[in-house]
N, CA, C, O and the ligand as a Tripos MOL2 file, in Angstrom:
@<TRIPOS>MOLECULE
protein
  233   231    59     0     0
PROTEIN
NO_CHARGES

@<TRIPOS>ATOM
      1 N          -6.5040    1.8430    2.9770 N.3       1 MET1
      2 CA         -5.9020    1.8480    4.3410 C.3       1 MET1
      3 C          -5.5610    0.3680    4.7590 C.2       1 MET1
      4 O          -6.3130   -0.5690    4.4900 O.2       1 MET1
      5 N          -4.3680    0.2270    5.4380 N.am      2 GLU2
      6 CA         -4.1230   -1.0380    5.8250 C.3       2 GLU2
      7 C          -4.1130   -0.9770    7.4120 C.2       2 GLU2
      8 O          -3.7150   -0.0290    8.0880 O.2       2 GLU2
      9 N          -4.6460   -2.2110    7.8790 N.am      3 ARG3
     10 CA         -4.7410   -2.1880    9.3750 C.3       3 ARG3
     11 C          -3.4570   -3.1360    9.7500 C.2       3 ARG3
     12 O          -3.1510   -4.1260    9.0850 O.2       3 ARG3
     13 N          -2.8190   -2.7290   10.8040 N.am      4 LEU4
     14 CA         -1.5420   -3.4550   11.3120 C.3       4 LEU4
     15 C          -1.9440   -4.5690   12.3350 C.2       4 LEU4
     16 O          -2.6650   -4.3600   13.3110 O.2       4 LEU4
     17 N          -1.3970   -5.7700   12.0020 N.am      5 TYR5
     18 CA         -1.5710   -6.7090   13.0000 C.3       5 TYR5
     19 C          -0.0900   -7.2200   13.3980 C.2       5 TYR5
     20 O           0.8220   -7.2210   12.5710 O.2       5 TYR5
     21 N           0.0500   -7.5890   14.5360 N.am      6 PHE6
     22 CA          1.4240   -8.0190   15.0450 C.3       6 PHE6
     23 C           1.2360   -9.3870   15.8900 C.2       6 PHE6
     24 O           0.2300   -9.5550   16.5800 O.2       6 PHE6
     25 N           2.1080  -10.2090   15.8100 N.am      7 VAL7
     26 CA          2.1030  -11.6310   16.5330 C.3       7 VAL7
     27 C           2.6410  -11.3260   17.9360 C.2       7 VAL7
     28 O           3.7610  -10.8400   18.0950 O.2       7 VAL7
     29 N           1.7780  -11.6360   18.9950 N.am      8 CYS8
     30 CA          2.2280  -11.6000   20.3010 C.3       8 CYS8
     31 C           3.2140  -12.5370   20.5190 C.2       8 CYS8
     32 O           3.0070  -13.7030   20.1820 O.2       8 CYS8
     33 N           4.3650  -12.1770   21.0840 N.am      9 PRO9
     34 CA          5.4750  -13.0590   21.4290 C.3       9 PRO9
     35 C           5.1910  -14.1130   22.5380 C.2       9 PRO9
     36 O           5.8600  -15.1420   22.6330 O.2       9 PRO9
     37 N           4.2440  -13.8270   23.3040 N.am     10 VAL10
     38 CA          3.7850  -14.6520   24.4370 C.3      10 VAL10
     39 C           2.7710  -15.7130   24.0760 C.2      10 VAL10
     40 O           2.9380  -16.8990   24.3620 O.2      10 VAL10
     41 N           1.7450  -15.2600   23.4560 N.am     11 THR11
     42 CA          0.7800  -16.1200   23.1010 C.3      11 THR11
     43 C           0.8200  -16.7060   21.7260 C.2      11 THR11
     44 O           0.1380  -17.6840   21.4190 O.2      11 THR11
     45 N           1.6770  -16.0570   20.8540 N.am     12 ARG12
     46 CA          1.6330  -16.3040   19.3800 C.3      12 ARG12
     47 C           0.4940  -16.0070   18.6550 C.2      12 ARG12
     48 O           0.4180  -16.3760   17.4830 O.2      12 ARG12
     49 N          -0.5210  -15.3130   19.2530 N.am     13 ARG13
     50 CA         -1.6290  -14.8990   18.6010 C.3      13 ARG13
     51 C          -1.4120  -13.6530   17.7300 C.2      13 ARG13
     52 O          -0.5700  -12.8170   18.0590 O.2      13 ARG13
     53 N          -2.1580  -13.5190   16.6260 N.am     14 THR14
     54 CA         -2.1820  -12.3850   15.8440 C.3      14 THR14
     55 C          -3.1720  -11.4350   16.3970 C.2      14 THR14
     56 O          -4.3650  -11.7120   16.5260 O.2      14 THR14
     57 N          -2.5740  -10.1800   16.7540 N.am     15 ILE15
     58 CA         -3.3790   -9.2840   17.4930 C.3      15 ILE15
     59 C          -3.6560   -7.9080   16.6210 C.2      15 ILE15
     60 O          -2.8380   -7.5490   15.7740 O.2      15 ILE15
     61 N          -4.7630   -7.2240   16.8610 N.am     16 ASP16
     62 CA         -5.0590   -6.0680   16.0900 C.3      16 ASP16
     63 C          -4.6700   -4.9940   17.0360 C.2      16 ASP16
     64 O          -5.2930   -4.8360   18.0860 O.2      16 ASP16
     65 N          -3.5960   -4.2000   16.6810 N.am     17 VAL17
     66 CA         -3.1490   -3.1860   17.5540 C.3      17 VAL17
     67 C          -3.8560   -1.8700   17.3860 C.2      17 VAL17
     68 O          -3.4560   -0.9290   18.0710 O.2      17 VAL17
     69 N          -4.8930   -1.6850   16.5270 N.am     18 GLY18
     70 CA         -5.6620   -0.6070   16.3260 C.3      18 GLY18
     71 C          -5.0410    0.3840   15.5830 C.2      18 GLY18
     72 O          -5.4920    1.5270   15.6490 O.2      18 GLY18
     73 N          -3.9870    0.1130   14.8170 N.am     19 VAL19
     74 CA         -3.2770    1.1520   13.9960 C.3      19 VAL19
     75 C          -3.6940    0.8580   12.6240 C.2      19 VAL19
     76 O          -3.5950   -0.2700   12.1410 O.2      19 VAL19
     77 N          -4.1860    1.9270   11.9600 N.am     20 VAL20
     78 CA         -4.4780    1.8670   10.5040 C.3      20 VAL20
     79 C          -3.6260    2.8730    9.7770 C.2      20 VAL20
     80 O          -3.5650    4.0410   10.1590 O.2      20 VAL20
     81 N          -3.0120    2.4530    8.7980 N.am     21 THR21
     82 CA         -2.2290    3.4040    8.0340 C.3      21 THR21
     83 C          -2.2680    3.2020    6.4910 C.2      21 THR21
     84 O          -2.6710    2.1040    6.1070 O.2      21 THR21
     85 N          -1.9570    3.9790    5.7010 N.am     22 GLU22
     86 CA         -1.7320    3.8450    4.1870 C.3      22 GLU22
     87 C          -0.4460    3.0990    3.9120 C.2      22 GLU22
     88 O           0.5010    3.2050    4.6900 O.2      22 GLU22
     89 N          -0.3890    2.3790    2.8740 N.am     23 ILE23
     90 CA          0.6860    1.5720    2.6650 C.3      23 ILE23
     91 C           2.0120    2.4530    2.2550 C.2      23 ILE23
     92 O           3.1390    1.9690    2.3610 O.2      23 ILE23
     93 N           1.8120    3.5920    1.8490 N.am     24 GLY24
     94 CA          2.9810    4.5400    1.5450 C.3      24 GLY24
     95 C           3.4350    5.0250    2.9270 C.2      24 GLY24
     96 O           4.6420    5.0770    3.1610 O.2      24 GLY24
     97 N           2.6120    5.3520    3.7790 N.am     25 THR25
     98 CA          3.1680    5.7550    5.1560 C.3      25 THR25
     99 C           3.8970    4.4290    5.8760 C.2      25 THR25
    100 O           4.8830    4.5120    6.6070 O.2      25 THR25
    101 N           3.2850    3.3310    5.5570 N.am     26 LEU26
    102 CA          3.8460    2.1540    6.1620 C.3      26 LEU26
    103 C           5.2840    1.8810    5.7670 C.2      26 LEU26
    104 O           6.1170    1.5100    6.5950 O.2      26 LEU26
    105 N           5.5490    2.0640    4.5340 N.am     27 LEU27
    106 CA          6.7660    1.9970    3.9210 C.3      27 LEU27
    107 C           7.8180    2.9650    4.5090 C.2      27 LEU27
    108 O           8.9800    2.6390    4.7530 O.2      27 LEU27
    109 N           7.3100    4.1370    4.7010 N.am     28 ARG28
    110 CA          8.1100    5.2940    5.2160 C.3      28 ARG28
    111 C           8.5610    4.9390    6.7230 C.2      28 ARG28
    112 O           9.7130    5.1460    7.1060 O.2      28 ARG28
    113 N           7.6640    4.4450    7.4600 N.am     29 ILE29
    114 CA          7.8470    4.2290    8.8410 C.3      29 ILE29
    115 C           8.2650    2.8390    9.2730 C.2      29 ILE29
    116 O           8.3240    2.5320   10.4640 O.2      29 ILE29
    117 N           8.5600    1.9860    8.2680 N.am     30 LYS30
    118 CA          8.7920    0.6010    8.5360 C.3      30 LYS30
    119 C           9.9330    0.2830    9.6470 C.2      30 LYS30
    120 O           9.9140   -0.7470   10.3220 O.2      30 LYS30
    121 N          10.8730    1.2320    9.7500 N.am     31 SER31
    122 CA         11.8340    1.0210   10.6930 C.3      31 SER31
    123 C          11.6060    1.5480   12.1040 C.2      31 SER31
    124 O          12.4890    1.4970   12.9610 O.2      31 SER31
    125 N          10.4280    2.0410   12.3130 N.am     32 GLU32
    126 CA         10.0250    2.6000   13.5230 C.3      32 GLU32
    127 C           9.5230    1.6810   14.5280 C.2      32 GLU32
    128 O           9.0740    0.6040   14.1360 O.2      32 GLU32
    129 N           9.5340    1.9450   15.7490 N.am     33 LYS33
    130 CA          9.1220    1.0260   16.7800 C.3      33 LYS33
    131 C           7.7300    1.5130   17.2710 C.2      33 LYS33
    132 O           7.5680    2.7150   17.4840 O.2      33 LYS33
    133 N           6.7050    0.6110   17.4610 N.am     34 LEU34
    134 CA          5.5480    0.8040   17.9660 C.3      34 LEU34
    135 C           5.5290    0.1010   19.3410 C.2      34 LEU34
    136 O           5.8590   -1.0790   19.4570 O.2      34 LEU34
    137 N           5.1260    0.8800   20.3950 N.am     35 ARG35
    138 CA          5.0160    0.2870   21.6940 C.3      35 ARG35
    139 C           3.4480    0.3380   22.0420 C.2      35 ARG35
    140 O           2.8130    1.3910   22.0930 O.2      35 ARG35
    141 N           2.9210   -0.9060   22.2690 N.am     36 THR36
    142 CA          1.4910   -1.0530   22.3210 C.3      36 THR36
    143 C           1.1980   -2.0410   23.4400 C.2      36 THR36
    144 O           1.9650   -2.9830   23.6380 O.2      36 THR36
    145 N           0.0990   -1.8510   24.1810 N.am     37 ARG37
    146 CA         -0.3880   -2.7850   25.0810 C.3      37 ARG37
    147 C          -1.0940   -3.9330   24.3020 C.2      37 ARG37
    148 O          -1.8800   -3.7250   23.3780 O.2      37 ARG37
    149 N          -0.7540   -5.1160   24.7410 N.am     38 CYS38
    150 CA         -1.1640   -6.2260   23.9260 C.3      38 CYS38
    151 C          -2.5070   -6.7130   24.4900 C.2      38 CYS38
    152 O          -2.6170   -7.0600   25.6660 O.2      38 CYS38
    153 N          -3.5360   -6.7290   23.6020 N.am     39 PRO39
    154 CA         -4.7900   -7.2430   24.1310 C.3      39 PRO39
    155 C          -4.9170   -8.7650   24.4420 C.2      39 PRO39
    156 O          -5.8240   -9.2550   25.1150 O.2      39 PRO39
    157 N          -3.9240   -9.4240   23.8850 N.am     40 ALA40
    158 CA         -3.8480  -10.9950   24.0680 C.3      40 ALA40
    159 C          -3.2980  -11.3500   25.4590 C.2      40 ALA40
    160 O          -3.8270  -12.2360   26.1310 O.2      40 ALA40
    161 N          -2.2480  -10.6640   25.8790 N.am     41 CYS41
    162 CA         -1.5920  -11.1630   27.0710 C.3      41 CYS41
    163 C          -1.5230  -10.1180   28.2150 C.2      41 CYS41
    164 O          -1.1580  -10.4040   29.3550 O.2      41 CYS41
    165 N          -1.9360   -8.7780   27.7780 N.am     42 GLY42
    166 CA         -1.8910   -7.6310   28.7840 C.3      42 GLY42
    167 C          -0.5690   -7.0050   28.9250 C.2      42 GLY42
    168 O          -0.5220   -5.9740   29.5970 O.2      42 GLY42
    169 N           0.4960   -7.4520   28.4080 N.am     43 ASN43
    170 CA          1.6930   -6.8240   28.4450 C.3      43 ASN43
    171 C           1.9100   -5.7420   27.5270 C.2      43 ASN43
    172 O           1.1070   -5.5270   26.6190 O.2      43 ASN43
    173 N           3.0390   -4.9810   27.7170 N.am     44 THR44
    174 CA          3.3220   -4.0790   26.6490 C.3      44 THR44
    175 C           4.4580   -4.5190   25.6650 C.2      44 THR44
    176 O           5.5850   -4.7410   26.1070 O.2      44 THR44
    177 N           4.2190   -4.6250   24.5610 N.am     45 HIS45
    178 CA          5.2600   -5.1590   23.4870 C.3      45 HIS45
    179 C           5.8020   -3.8870   22.6260 C.2      45 HIS45
    180 O           5.1150   -2.8770   22.4690 O.2      45 HIS45
    181 N           7.0400   -4.0370   22.1130 N.am     46 GLU46
    182 CA          7.4860   -3.2090   21.2610 C.3      46 GLU46
    183 C           7.7490   -3.9780   19.8870 C.2      46 GLU46
    184 O           8.4080   -5.0170   19.8520 O.2      46 GLU46
    185 N           7.2090   -3.4160   18.8100 N.am     47 TRP47
    186 CA          7.2620   -4.0800   17.6410 C.3      47 TRP47
    187 C           7.7730   -3.0010   16.6050 C.2      47 TRP47
    188 O           7.4880   -1.8060   16.6670 O.2      47 TRP47
    189 N           8.5980   -3.6150   15.6070 N.am     48 ILE48
    190 CA          9.1060   -2.8510   14.5470 C.3      48 ILE48
    191 C           8.0110   -2.8330   13.4070 C.2      48 ILE48
    192 O           7.5110   -3.9190   13.1130 O.2      48 ILE48
    193 N           7.6570   -1.8740   12.8400 N.am     49 VAL49
    194 CA          6.6930   -1.7410   11.9590 C.3      49 VAL49
    195 C           6.7130   -2.6920   10.7950 C.2      49 VAL49
    196 O           5.6740   -3.1140   10.2870 O.2      49 VAL49
    197 N           7.9510   -3.0310   10.3740 N.am     50 ARG50
    198 CA          8.1640   -3.8600    9.2370 C.3      50 ARG50
    199 C           7.7790   -5.3460    9.6040 C.2      50 ARG50
    200 O           7.6330   -6.1510    8.6840 O.2      50 ARG50
    201 N           7.6080   -5.7390   10.9190 N.am     51 GLU51
    202 CA          7.2220   -7.0580   11.3610 C.3      51 GLU51
    203 C           5.7890   -7.1370   11.4580 C.2      51 GLU51
    204 O           5.3040   -8.1630   11.9370 O.2      51 GLU51
    205 N           5.0160   -6.1700   11.0590 N.am     52 ALA52
    206 CA          3.6290   -6.2170   10.9200 C.3      52 ALA52
    207 C           3.1240   -7.1940    9.9460 C.2      52 ALA52
    208 O           3.7180   -7.4620    8.9020 O.2      52 ALA52
    209 N           1.9900   -7.7290   10.3220 N.am     53 VAL53
    210 CA          1.3990   -8.7810    9.5090 C.3      53 VAL53
    211 C           0.1830   -8.1220    8.7870 C.2      53 VAL53
    212 O          -0.7250   -7.5880    9.4240 O.2      53 VAL53
    213 N           0.2090   -8.1830    7.4640 N.am     54 LEU54
    214 CA         -0.8520   -7.5670    6.6630 C.3      54 LEU54
    215 C          -1.8470   -8.7150    6.1460 C.2      54 LEU54
    216 O          -1.5550   -9.3770    5.1500 O.2      54 LEU54
    217 N          -2.8940   -8.8990    6.7780 N.am     55 PRO55
    218 CA         -3.7740  -10.0470    6.3420 C.3      55 PRO55
    219 C          -4.0850  -10.0990    4.8910 C.2      55 PRO55
    220 O          -4.3190  -11.1740    4.3380 O.2      55 PRO55
    221 N          -4.0940   -8.9340    4.2440 N.am     56 LYS56
    222 CA         -4.4000   -8.9620    2.7820 C.3      56 LYS56
    223 C          -3.3180   -9.6440    1.9880 C.2      56 LYS56
    224 O          -3.5480  -10.2870    0.9640 O.2      56 LYS56
    225 N          -2.0720   -9.4600    2.5420 N.am     57 ALA57
    226 CA         -1.0070  -10.0550    1.9210 C.3      57 ALA57
    227 C          -0.7540  -11.5160    2.1400 C.2      57 ALA57
    228 O          -0.0420  -12.1830    1.3890 O.2      57 ALA57
    229 N          -1.3440  -11.9690    3.1590 N.am     58 ALA58
    230 CA         -1.1400  -13.3810    3.5690 C.3      58 ALA58
    231 C          -1.8290  -14.3950    2.6790 C.2      58 ALA58
    232 O          -1.7300  -15.5980    2.9220 O.2      58 ALA58
    233 ZN          1.1520  -10.1220   24.1500 Zn       59 ZN59
@<TRIPOS>BOND
     1     1     2 1
     2     2     3 1
     3     3     4 2
     4     3     5 am
     5     5     6 1
     6     6     7 1
     7     7     8 2
     8     7     9 am
     9     9    10 1
    10    10    11 1
    11    11    12 2
    12    11    13 am
    13    13    14 1
    14    14    15 1
    15    15    16 2
    16    15    17 am
    17    17    18 1
    18    18    19 1
    19    19    20 2
    20    19    21 am
    21    21    22 1
    22    22    23 1
    23    23    24 2
    24    23    25 am
    25    25    26 1
    26    26    27 1
    27    27    28 2
    28    27    29 am
    29    29    30 1
    30    30    31 1
    31    31    32 2
    32    31    33 am
    33    33    34 1
    34    34    35 1
    35    35    36 2
    36    35    37 am
    37    37    38 1
    38    38    39 1
    39    39    40 2
    40    39    41 am
    41    41    42 1
    42    42    43 1
    43    43    44 2
    44    43    45 am
    45    45    46 1
    46    46    47 1
    47    47    48 2
    48    47    49 am
    49    49    50 1
    50    50    51 1
    51    51    52 2
    52    51    53 am
    53    53    54 1
    54    54    55 1
    55    55    56 2
    56    55    57 am
    57    57    58 1
    58    58    59 1
    59    59    60 2
    60    59    61 am
    61    61    62 1
    62    62    63 1
    63    63    64 2
    64    63    65 am
    65    65    66 1
    66    66    67 1
    67    67    68 2
    68    67    69 am
    69    69    70 1
    70    70    71 1
    71    71    72 2
    72    71    73 am
    73    73    74 1
    74    74    75 1
    75    75    76 2
    76    75    77 am
    77    77    78 1
    78    78    79 1
    79    79    80 2
    80    79    81 am
    81    81    82 1
    82    82    83 1
    83    83    84 2
    84    83    85 am
    85    85    86 1
    86    86    87 1
    87    87    88 2
    88    87    89 am
    89    89    90 1
    90    90    91 1
    91    91    92 2
    92    91    93 am
    93    93    94 1
    94    94    95 1
    95    95    96 2
    96    95    97 am
    97    97    98 1
    98    98    99 1
    99    99   100 2
   100    99   101 am
   101   101   102 1
   102   102   103 1
   103   103   104 2
   104   103   105 am
   105   105   106 1
   106   106   107 1
   107   107   108 2
   108   107   109 am
   109   109   110 1
   110   110   111 1
   111   111   112 2
   112   111   113 am
   113   113   114 1
   114   114   115 1
   115   115   116 2
   116   115   117 am
   117   117   118 1
   118   118   119 1
   119   119   120 2
   120   119   121 am
   121   121   122 1
   122   122   123 1
   123   123   124 2
   124   123   125 am
   125   125   126 1
   126   126   127 1
   127   127   128 2
   128   127   129 am
   129   129   130 1
   130   130   131 1
   131   131   132 2
   132   131   133 am
   133   133   134 1
   134   134   135 1
   135   135   136 2
   136   135   137 am
   137   137   138 1
   138   138   139 1
   139   139   140 2
   140   139   141 am
   141   141   142 1
   142   142   143 1
   143   143   144 2
   144   143   145 am
   145   145   146 1
   146   146   147 1
   147   147   148 2
   148   147   149 am
   149   149   150 1
   150   150   151 1
   151   151   152 2
   152   151   153 am
   153   153   154 1
   154   154   155 1
   155   155   156 2
   156   155   157 am
   157   157   158 1
   158   158   159 1
   159   159   160 2
   160   159   161 am
   161   161   162 1
   162   162   163 1
   163   163   164 2
   164   163   165 am
   165   165   166 1
   166   166   167 1
   167   167   168 2
   168   167   169 am
   169   169   170 1
   170   170   171 1
   171   171   172 2
   172   171   173 am
   173   173   174 1
   174   174   175 1
   175   175   176 2
   176   175   177 am
   177   177   178 1
   178   178   179 1
   179   179   180 2
   180   179   181 am
   181   181   182 1
   182   182   183 1
   183   183   184 2
   184   183   185 am
   185   185   186 1
   186   186   187 1
   187   187   188 2
   188   187   189 am
   189   189   190 1
   190   190   191 1
   191   191   192 2
   192   191   193 am
   193   193   194 1
   194   194   195 1
   195   195   196 2
   196   195   197 am
   197   197   198 1
   198   198   199 1
   199   199   200 2
   200   199   201 am
   201   201   202 1
   202   202   203 1
   203   203   204 2
   204   203   205 am
   205   205   206 1
   206   206   207 1
   207   207   208 2
   208   207   209 am
   209   209   210 1
   210   210   211 1
   211   211   212 2
   212   211   213 am
   213   213   214 1
   214   214   215 1
   215   215   216 2
   216   215   217 am
   217   217   218 1
   218   218   219 1
   219   219   220 2
   220   219   221 am
   221   221   222 1
   222   222   223 1
   223   223   224 2
   224   223   225 am
   225   225   226 1
   226   226   227 1
   227   227   228 2
   228   227   229 am
   229   229   230 1
   230   230   231 1
   231   231   232 2
@<TRIPOS>SUBSTRUCTURE
     1 MET1         2 RESIDUE 1 A MET
     2 GLU2         6 RESIDUE 1 A GLU
     3 ARG3        10 RESIDUE 1 A ARG
     4 LEU4        14 RESIDUE 1 A LEU
     5 TYR5        18 RESIDUE 1 A TYR
     6 PHE6        22 RESIDUE 1 A PHE
     7 VAL7        26 RESIDUE 1 A VAL
     8 CYS8        30 RESIDUE 1 A CYS
     9 PRO9        34 RESIDUE 1 A PRO
    10 VAL10       38 RESIDUE 1 A VAL
    11 THR11       42 RESIDUE 1 A THR
    12 ARG12       46 RESIDUE 1 A ARG
    13 ARG13       50 RESIDUE 1 A ARG
    14 THR14       54 RESIDUE 1 A THR
    15 ILE15       58 RESIDUE 1 A ILE
    16 ASP16       62 RESIDUE 1 A ASP
    17 VAL17       66 RESIDUE 1 A VAL
    18 GLY18       70 RESIDUE 1 A GLY
    19 VAL19       74 RESIDUE 1 A VAL
    20 VAL20       78 RESIDUE 1 A VAL
    21 THR21       82 RESIDUE 1 A THR
    22 GLU22       86 RESIDUE 1 A GLU
    23 ILE23       90 RESIDUE 1 A ILE
    24 GLY24       94 RESIDUE 1 A GLY
    25 THR25       98 RESIDUE 1 A THR
    26 LEU26      102 RESIDUE 1 A LEU
    27 LEU27      106 RESIDUE 1 A LEU
    28 ARG28      110 RESIDUE 1 A ARG
    29 ILE29      114 RESIDUE 1 A ILE
    30 LYS30      118 RESIDUE 1 A LYS
    31 SER31      122 RESIDUE 1 A SER
    32 GLU32      126 RESIDUE 1 A GLU
    33 LYS33      130 RESIDUE 1 A LYS
    34 LEU34      134 RESIDUE 1 A LEU
    35 ARG35      138 RESIDUE 1 A ARG
    36 THR36      142 RESIDUE 1 A THR
    37 ARG37      146 RESIDUE 1 A ARG
    38 CYS38      150 RESIDUE 1 A CYS
    39 PRO39      154 RESIDUE 1 A PRO
    40 ALA40      158 RESIDUE 1 A ALA
    41 CYS41      162 RESIDUE 1 A CYS
    42 GLY42      166 RESIDUE 1 A GLY
    43 ASN43      170 RESIDUE 1 A ASN
    44 THR44      174 RESIDUE 1 A THR
    45 HIS45      178 RESIDUE 1 A HIS
    46 GLU46      182 RESIDUE 1 A GLU
    47 TRP47      186 RESIDUE 1 A TRP
    48 ILE48      190 RESIDUE 1 A ILE
    49 VAL49      194 RESIDUE 1 A VAL
    50 ARG50      198 RESIDUE 1 A ARG
    51 GLU51      202 RESIDUE 1 A GLU
    52 ALA52      206 RESIDUE 1 A ALA
    53 VAL53      210 RESIDUE 1 A VAL
    54 LEU54      214 RESIDUE 1 A LEU
    55 PRO55      218 RESIDUE 1 A PRO
    56 LYS56      222 RESIDUE 1 A LYS
    57 ALA57      226 RESIDUE 1 A ALA
    58 ALA58      230 RESIDUE 1 A ALA
    59 ZN59       233 GROUP 0 **** ****
């Protein structure tokens, strides 16, 4: 299972959005949007799944 992280556009911090998925699922939904409340700045951001940061791949 992969945990998805996104970069907050306001604080530039990498945040854990609490979404865990399998890599196969991830590839299937990579064009979908995730709308999540950001723990770093408190705003709601919309991210495209393919913009996710995978720490293992970094
Ligand atoms: Zn944010």
